[in-house]
N, C-alpha and C positions, 0 to 999 in steps of 0.2 A: 637750270630752266628750262635750256634749249640744248642737255643735251643728257649723256647714260653711262652706265658703263663700258659702252664700243663707243663714243666720242658723239664729235656735233651732230645734231639732228635736225638743225637747219642750213638753209643758202642762206635766206636774206632774210632783217627783222627789218618792217617797214613804220615808218612816223605816224601816228597817228594824224599828225597835225598840220601832216603834207599826201593825205591817204590819195588820194585824187592821183598828182602826180606819180611816188612809187608804181601806184597800181597800174599806170601809163608804163613804167620804165619795166617793171615787172610782167605787164604782158610782150612787150615790146624785146624782150629776152629768151622768152620761151614758144615766141614764134605767131604771137599772135593780134592778130591785125585788125582787130575790130575793134570801132569805141568803144569806152565801157562810163559812161555815166555816171557816179554812185550817186544814190539818192542822200539830200540831207535829211537826217532825221533830229530833232529832236531829244536831247537828253533822258527826257522822260517819256520820248514815241514808246508804243508797246514795240514788242520782239517782234519780227518778219524775217521767214524764205528769206535767206540769198538769194536762191534760184530764181527766186519770186518778180525780183526787181533785174534779170537777167534775159534780155530776150533771146527769141531762140538762133541768130546767126551764133549770141557770144559764146551760149550753151553748145551748137554743134560744133565750135572752135578748141572749145575746151575739152571735149570729149574727146577727140582729137590727137590732142596732147597730151590727156593724161589718161587715158585710158586703152 
């Protein structure tokens, strides 16, 4: 599931039950030091665009790291 013919495809698997803490650790690991409060959605909530919950500072920092 997390690999292909060439090897492992992921660096880290996050636990959903501890998602806020896991995201904080991940952001620290990649050098993004902006707090990111995850929304608490009900399981029957409509799908939302992930970028709609991030403020511009978080989007800009993520762009520096990933682009």
